C-alpha positions in Angstrom: 5.7 4.6 -38.6 4.2 2.0 -36.2 6.6 -0.4 -34.8 4.0 -2.2 -32.6 2.1 -5.2 -33.7 -1.4 -5.1 -32.3 -3.0 -8.1 -30.8 -5.7 -9.4 -32.9 -8.1 -9.5 -29.8 -8.2 -5.9 -29.5 -9.6 -4.2 -27.7 -9.0 -6.6 -24.7 -11.3 -5.1 -22.3 -14.2 -2.8 -22.6 -16.9 -1.3 -20.3 -19.0 -4.3 -21.0 -16.3 -6.6 -19.4 -16.2 -4.7 -16.1 -19.1 -5.0 -13.6 -20.0 -1.5 -12.0 -19.0 -1.2 -8.3 -22.5 -0.7 -7.3 -25.8 -1.3 -9.2 -26.8 2.3 -9.5 -23.7 3.2 -11.5 -22.6 2.2 -15.0 -19.0 1.6 -16.4 -18.0 4.3 -19.1 -14.6 3.3 -19.7 -11.6 0.8 -18.7 -8.2 2.1 -19.7 -4.7 3.2 -18.8 -3.6 -0.1 -16.9 -0.5 -0.4 -14.6 1.1 -3.8 -15.4 2.7 -6.4 -13.2 4.0 -10.1 -13.3 3.0 -11.7 -10.0 4.1 -15.6 -9.9 2.2 -17.2 -12.9 -0.2 -14.3 -13.4 -0.2 -11.1 -15.4 -1.8 -8.4 -13.3 -3.5 -5.3 -14.7 -4.5 -2.5 -12.3 -7.2 -0.9 -14.5 -8.5 2.7 -14.5 -12.3 2.3 -14.4 -14.4 5.2 -15.0 -18.2 5.1 -13.7 -21.1 7.4 -13.6 -24.7 7.3 -12.4 -26.9 5.0 -14.8 -28.7 7.4 -17.3 -31.5 4.7 -17.9 -32.9 5.2 -14.5 -35.1 8.1 -12.8 -33.8 9.5 -9.6 -34.9 7.6 -6.8 -37.6 9.1 -4.3 -34.7 10.0 -1.7 -32.5 11.4 -4.3 -29.8 13.9 -3.5 -28.7 17.0 -5.3 -25.9 19.5 -4.8 -26.1 23.2 -3.7 -23.0 24.5 -6.0 -23.8 28.1 -4.8 -21.2 28.2 -2.1 -17.4 27.7 -1.8 -18.1 24.0 -1.4 -20.8 21.9 -2.6 -23.4 20.6 0.1 -25.8 17.7 -0.2 -29.7 18.5 -0.2 -32.8 16.7 -1.2 -33.6 16.7 -4.9 -37.1 18.1 -5.3 -39.8 15.6 -6.2 -40.9 15.0 -9.8 -37.6 14.9 -11.8 -37.1 12.4 -14.5 -34.0 10.9 -16.1 -33.9 13.2 -18.8 -34.0 16.3 -16.7 -30.9 15.8 -14.6 -27.4 14.8 -15.0 -26.0 12.2 -12.4 -22.6 12.8 -10.5 -20.3 10.7 -8.5 -19.5 13.0 -5.5 -17.3 12.1 -2.6 -18.7 12.9 0.9 -15.6 13.9 2.9 -17.9 14.8 6.1 -17.4 11.0 7.1 -14.1 9.1 7.6 -13.3 7.5 5.5 -14.9 9.5 2.9 -17.4 7.6 0.7 -19.1 8.1 -2.6 -22.8 9.3 -2.9 -24.9 10.1 -6.0 -26.2 13.4 -6.8 -28.5 14.6 -9.3 -28.3 18.0 -11.0 -31.2 19.7 -13.0 -29.7 20.4 -16.4 -31.7 23.6 -16.4 -30.1 24.8 -13.5 -28.6 28.5 -14.4 -25.0 28.5 -14.8 -24.4 25.0 -15.7 -22.3 24.1 -18.5 -22.5 20.6 -20.1 -20.6 21.0 -23.5 -17.8 18.7 -22.6 -19.3 15.3 -21.8 -16.4 14.5 -19.4 -17.1 17.5 -17.3 -19.8 19.2 -15.3 -19.0 23.1 -15.0 -21.0 25.6 -12.8 -20.7 29.4 -12.7 -23.0 31.0 -10.2 -24.9 33.6 -12.3 -25.4 35.7 -9.3 -21.6 36.1 -8.7 -19.0 38.1 -10.3 -17.0 36.5 -13.3 -13.6 36.7 -11.8 -11.0 34.2 -10.9 -9.7 31.0 -12.3 -11.7 29.6 -15.2 -13.7 32.6 -15.6 -15.6 31.9 -12.4 -16.3 28.3 -13.3 -16.0 25.4 -11.0 -15.1 22.1 -12.7 -16.5 18.6 -11.6 -15.8 15.4 -13.4 -18.8 13.7 -15.1 -17.6 10.3 -14.0 -15.4 9.2 -11.2 -12.5 6.6 -11.6 -11.1 3.9 -9.4 -8.5 1.4 -9.9 -9.6 -2.2 -10.4 -7.4 -5.6 -10.6 -7.7 -7.9 -13.5 -5.8 -11.1 -13.6 -4.7 -13.4 -16.5 -2.5 -16.6 -17.4 -1.9 -15.6 -21.1 -1.8 -11.8 -20.9 -4.7 -11.6 -23.4 -7.9 -12.9 -21.6 -8.5 -11.2 -18.2 -11.0 -11.9 -15.2 -11.8 -8.5 -13.9 -12.5 -8.5 -10.1 -15.9 -7.4 -8.9 -14.7 -4.8 -6.3 -12.5 -1.9 -6.7 -8.8 -2.3 -5.4 -8.1 1.5 -4.8 -11.0 4.1 -4.8 -11.2 7.7 -3.5 -11.4 7.8 0.2 -10.1 11.3 1.1 -10.6 14.9 0.2 -7.3 15.0 -2.1 -9.2 12.2 -4.2 -12.6 14.1 -4.4 -12.7 13.5 -8.2 -11.3 10.1 -8.1 -8.1 8.0 -8.8 -6.5 7.5 -12.1 -3.5 6.3 -14.2 -1.6 3.8 -12.0 1.9 2.7 -12.9 3.5 -0.2 -11.0 7.2 -0.7 -10.3 8.8 -3.7 -8.5 11.6 -2.5 -5.9 13.2 -4.9 -3.6 10.4 -7.5 -3.9 7.4 -5.1 -3.3 5.3 -3.6 -6.1 4.9 0.3 -5.6 2.1 2.2 -7.4 2.0 5.6 -8.2 -1.3 7.1 -9.2 -2.9 10.3 -9.8 -5.2 11.7 -7.1 -7.7 14.3 -8.4 -9.6 17.2 -6.6 -10.8 20.5 -6.6 -7.3 21.4 -5.3 -5.5 20.1 -8.3 -4.0 17.0 -9.7 -1.5 15.2 -7.3 0.5 12.0 -7.2 0.1 9.5 -4.7 1.7 6.4 -3.6 0.7 2.9 -2.7 2.3 -0.5 -2.1 1.5 -4.2 -2.3 2.7 -7.8 -2.5 0.1 -9.5 -4.4 -2.3 -6.8 -5.7 -5.0 -8.1 -3.2 -4.2 -5.7 -0.3 -2.6 -2.3 -0.4 -0.8 0.1 1.9 -1.5 3.8 1.2 1.5 6.3 1.6 -0.3 9.3 0.7 0.6 12.3 -1.8 4.3 12.4 -2.9 4.0 15.3 -5.5 1.9 18.6 -5.0 -0.5 19.7 -7.5 -0.4 20.1 -10.2 1.9 16.8 -11.0 0.9 13.7 -12.9 2.6 11.0 -15.1 5.2 9.9 -12.3 7.0 6.6 -13.0 9.5 5.1 -10.6 12.7 3.4 -11.7 13.0 -0.1 -10.7 15.5 0.2 -8.1 18.1 2.7 -7.0 20.3 4.1 -9.8 23.6 5.9 -8.5 22.5 5.2 -4.9 19.3 7.1 -5.3 15.6 6.4 -6.2 14.8 8.0 -9.5 11.3 8.9 -10.8 10.1 10.5 -14.1 7.6 13.1 -13.5 5.3 15.7 -15.4 4.8 18.9 -13.5 2.1 21.2 -15.1 3.1 24.8 -14.7 0.3 27.4 -15.1 2.6 30.4 -15.6 4.4 32.0 -18.7 4.6 29.4 -21.5 3.0 26.5 -19.7 5.5 24.0 -21.0 4.4 20.5 -20.0 7.2 17.9 -20.4 9.2 15.1 -18.6 11.3 15.9 -15.7 13.2 13.7 -13.3 13.5 13.8 -9.7 15.6 11.8 -7.0 14.8 10.5 -3.5 16.2 8.4 -0.5 13.0 6.9 0.5 10.5 7.1 -2.2 8.5 9.9 -0.3 10.5 13.1 -0.4 11.8 14.3 -3.7 14.4 16.6 -5.0 17.0 17.2 -7.7 14.1 18.1 -10.2 15.4 18.8 -13.9 13.9 18.6 -17.2 15.0 15.8 -19.5 12.4 15.4 -22.1 10.4 18.5 -23.3 8.2 19.1 -26.2 9.8 19.6 -29.6 8.2 22.3 -31.8 7.4 20.8 -35.2 7.5 17.2 -34.1 4.7 14.7 -33.1 5.3 15.5 -29.4 5.3 19.2 -29.7 2.5 20.0 -27.3 3.3 17.9 -24.3 5.1 15.0 -23.2 4.8 12.6 -20.4 6.2 9.3 -19.0 4.2 6.2 -19.5 5.8 2.6 -19.1 8.1 1.9 -16.1 11.8 2.3 -17.4 13.7 -0.8 -18.2 17.3 -1.6 -18.8 18.6 -2.5 -22.5 22.2 -2.7 -23.5 22.3 1.0 -24.4 21.0 2.5 -21.2 17.5 3.0 -19.7 14.6 2.7 -22.3 11.4 4.8 -21.6 8.3 4.6 -23.5 6.7 7.9 -23.3 3.5 9.5 -24.7 3.4 12.8 -26.7 0.8 15.0 -27.9 0.7 17.1 -31.4 -1.0 20.3 -32.3 -4.2 18.4 -33.0 -4.3 16.9 -29.6 -3.5 13.4 -31.0 -1.9 11.2 -28.5 0.8 8.9 -29.7 3.6 6.6 -28.2 7.5 7.2 -28.7 10.8 6.2 -27.0 13.5 7.9 -24.8 16.9 6.5 -24.3 18.7 7.5 -21.1 22.1 6.9 -20.0 22.6 3.7 -18.0 24.6 5.3 -15.1 23.2 8.8 -15.2 19.4 9.0 -16.5 19.5 12.8 -16.4 21.4 12.4 -19.8 19.4 11.9 -22.9 21.0 9.8 -25.5 18.4 9.4 -28.1 14.5 10.1 -28.8 11.9 8.8 -31.4 11.9 11.0 -34.4 8.5 9.5 -35.3 5.8 7.6 -32.9 6.3 3.9 -32.5 2.5 3.5 -32.0 -0.1 6.0 -33.1 -4.0 6.1 -33.2 -4.9 4.2 -36.3 -7.6 1.6 -35.6 -11.3 2.7 -35.0 -11.1 1.9 -31.2 -8.1 4.3 -30.9 -9.7 6.9 -32.9 -13.2 7.2 -31.5 -14.2 7.1 -28.0 -14.3 9.4 -25.0 -11.4 11.4 -26.2 -10.6 10.6 -29.9 -7.1 9.9 -31.4 -5.5 8.6 -28.3 -3.1 5.8 -27.4 -1.7 6.1 -23.9 0.3 3.5 -21.8 0.9 3.1 -18.2 2.9 -0.2 -18.4 4.3 -3.0 -20.4 5.0 -6.8 -19.8 8.5 -8.3 -20.6 7.7 -11.3 -22.9 11.4 -12.5 -23.1 13.8 -12.8 -26.0 13.9 -9.0 -26.4 10.1 -8.6 -26.9 7.7 -6.5 -24.9 3.9 -6.2 -24.8 2.5 -2.6 -24.2 -0.9 -2.3 -22.7 -2.6 0.9 -23.6 -5.8 3.0 -23.3 -7.4 3.6 -26.6 -9.5 6.7 -26.9 -9.8 6.9 -23.3 -12.4 4.1 -23.6 -11.1 0.7 -23.9 -8.0 -1.4 -23.2 -5.6 -2.8 -25.8 -2.1 -4.0 -26.4 0.7 -4.3 -28.8 3.9 -6.2 -29.1 7.1 -4.7 -29.8 10.7 -5.9 -30.6 13.0 -3.8 -28.3 16.0 -3.9 -30.7 13.5 -2.4 -33.4 12.7 0.4 -31.0 16.3 1.3 -30.1 17.2 1.2 -33.7 14.6 3.5 -34.7 15.9 6.3 -32.3 17.8 9.2 -33.4 20.8 10.5 -31.2 19.9 13.4 -29.0 22.4 16.1 -28.1 20.4 19.1 -28.0 19.2 21.1 -25.1 16.3 19.5 -22.9 14.0 22.4 -23.6 14.5 22.1 -27.5 
């Protein structure tokens, strides 16, 4: 069942619509956008993934990485390498402040290099023991993401700004910044986003009035933690956030939790509220997606779930209006699942993944979503249809 009415203009934005941040890079994908209404403008805070251009030979002064030590170090690439003999990487140089991105070229015949996953570069020193996490492999991303602003008057046709709005500038963002969510609280927009590095996946916070200048507030959840979405204001005297811790012990259950705070920086009261359900469309993992919003019945949260085939789909969760730790209902089936070619084929196939929605008025919303980790699309929903599709939930949060 799909309740969403996809826009005929989909996909709204593709890599061809986004200029690279520097000429030496190419945009791989544009997806997973936070959403805001600022004055008469609809603002998308896009995740833009880039990598070094594959159609150019390494320049004469090209750098490579020595991957043999505990930390990679820059060194000159030997002369004579051609484009088909190397893989380019975006690497954050943290030896300077603020940190800045450099390009490095790794010979593809380097012993210990694993390039089977086109989203990643894996390396294991063939001279060392195969012990430790990941069987001794160190993982790097083949591309680096930053956040870019796009603006629109109609919510369909967007002008993408030329420069990044937020990009990696510190060690905890070594592999880039990803998946922003924007929540309006007391007249200011608060943006949670994922900071990725060798130390893990953390969640950071920034704020803005106009999506032109931003104030960074730093890490608010330790690794590994993502899919953090703030409620729009205090509920019961506390700020609330939906979160997704990623435990690496025992059964590794990845699901939606809730946390509370007095200041948006320090969080406690952690409790699971929407964990995977065996045999359902969300049996492998669940995570918060859009900012929760009030309906007559309580708080409605549009969340993503993953099935046993690693297909990402969207569903809904109804929480008590006064006590959002209480789950009232959940989607028995997805409200939006990958069906179109742009949702089924891309960097990560069979994926619809949202970071935000727009209130269209009269009980209707527009959900902006990343499709196949490659492009940005949108679908319109009748909120009443979503609520009517839910089944009451009275079971334990872990069921």
